[in-house]
N, C-alpha and C positions, 0 to 999 in steps of 0.2 A: 484461336490464332489471331495475333494482332495484325498480321499482314499476309493475306492470302497469296500474294505473289511470291513470298518466301517459301511457302509450301510447294508451289509450282516449280520454283527453282530447285528445291531439294528433290522433288520427284524426278526432274530432268537429270540431276546429278546422279541419283541412284540408278536410273536407267543407263546412263553413260558408263557407270562402273560395273554394270552387269548384275544388279540386284535381282534376287529370285522373286521378291515380293516387296511391297510397301504397305504400311498400315498407319492408321491414326487411332487415337484413344480419346473418346469423348470430344472430338474436335469438330467444330463446324467452320468451314471456310468457303469463300466464294469461289466456286469451281471456274467461273468465267475469268476472274482475276488470276487464278492459278494457271490457267491455260495460256495467259499472256506471257508468263515467264517460262512455261514448259513447252518450248517449241518442238520437242521431240514427241509430244503426245504420249507420255509415259504410261498413263492408265490403259491405253490401247495395246501396250506391249508387255507391261509388268502387272501381275495381279495386285489389286488394291483391296485391302481388308479394312473395315471400319468397325472398331470395337467401341461399345458404349461406355465402358469403364475399365479400370485396371484389373478388376476381378474377371472380366470377360476375355482378357487377352489369352488367345489360344495359339501357340506357336507349334510348328512341326516338331515331331519327336527328336530330341537331341539338340534342338536349337536353343542357344543360351541368350537370355535377354541382358543386354549391356546398356546401362544408362549413361548418358553424357551430361554431366552437371558440374558446375564449379563448387565443389565441396572440399573442405580441408582434408578429409580422410580418403578422397578419391585417388585412384592411381593416375599418375601423369601419363598422358597419351604417348610420349616418346619412349616410355619404359613399359608400356602395356603389351602383353602378348595376346593378340586377338584369337579367340576361339575359332576353330575351323567353321563351325555352324553357329552363326550369331545373328541376332536381330538387334539393331541399335535404336534406342529411343531417346529423343531430345524433348525437353520440356518447352512450354510456352515461353516466349522471349521475356515476358514481364514477371513471371512467377516461378519458373523452373519446374522440375519434376515433383509431383505430389508424394507425400509419404507412402501412400498406397502403391504407387508405381515403383518407388525406390525399394520397397519391401519385396517386389517381384524380381528385381534385378539381381543376377548372379554377380555382376561386376558393375562398379561405377567408375567412370573415367572422366578426368578433367583435362581440358585443353589449357596448358599453362600460359594464360594471357592475363593482363592486368584487369580486364573487365570482360563481361560476357560478349560473345560475338552473336551476330544474327544467326537465325536458324539455318539458313541455306549455307552460309560460310562454315559454320561448325560442322554440319553434316558432311560437306565436301572434304574438310580436313580429315575427319575420321575415316571416310571411305578411301581417301588417298593414302593415309597411313596404313590401312589394311592392305591395300594393293601393294605397297612397298614391302610389307612383311610377308604376304602370301604369294605375291607374284613371282615370276621367274626372271629375276633381274640380276645382273652382275653386281658384285660388291662395288661400292664407290671407291675410286682411286684415292691414294694418299695425297697426290698433288691435285691442284684444281683442274677441272676439265671432266670430260666424260670417260666412262670405262670402256675397255675394249669390248667389242660385241661378243656375245656368247657363241660358242661353237654350235653348229647344227646338232639337233638331237641324234643320238645313235640310232642307226637303222639296221635292218637286215636285208641282205640281198636275196636273190632267188635261190631255191634249194639246189644243192649239188648232190648228184647221185654218183656213186663210185662203182666201177665195174670190177675193181680189184681192191684188195686190202692195201692201204698205203704202205710205202717202203719204210717209213719211220716206225712201223709196228714190227718190222723184221719178217714179214710174210709176203709171199707172192702167190697167194692162193686166190682164185677167182671166187667172187661171192655167188651164192645160189642164184639160179635163173629167176629173174623177175622183170616185169616191164620197165624199161628205162627210156626216158625221153630227155632230149637236150633242151626242149623248150621250157621256159619258166611256167610254173603252175599259176592259174588264175585264182583269184580269191575264192570263188565258189568251188574250186577243186581241192582246196586244202582241208 
């Protein structure tokens, strides 16, 4: 890494967006300089894996490796559908992702800019785009301004126990005897 502070900023951003883990591949960086930018102390909250090489990358089952690189044949970020389980890998700022890493990626995505962004900014944009796609947000309005707030999620009330068959069924027959209580059940009683 050319700037350890960028690694720290990226770790902080990943922590803020709720990353399940962070990892590096063959990277050496000054942890003290990284901590200066990582004011959330991400490694204390998010597991950090350090792989010595591209061949050593071991992701959880079902986790897809997505490379972020300025390549002509890469998918543009605004048109990319993020996998539900994904690990994103960004290359060093001066040289990009190696051919060995690119061979391991299921997808390669590019941020459509005129030139490369720094590591921390590129990572933040990708994580924000993922949040927009997989988060629970209202569609953007046609006019400028914010969307109406989403309604509260549907919920269920306390159980209702009937002593008779409802009138709408056309019966007025009492149900068999069973314990009936008007108090709501507690979680451990359900």
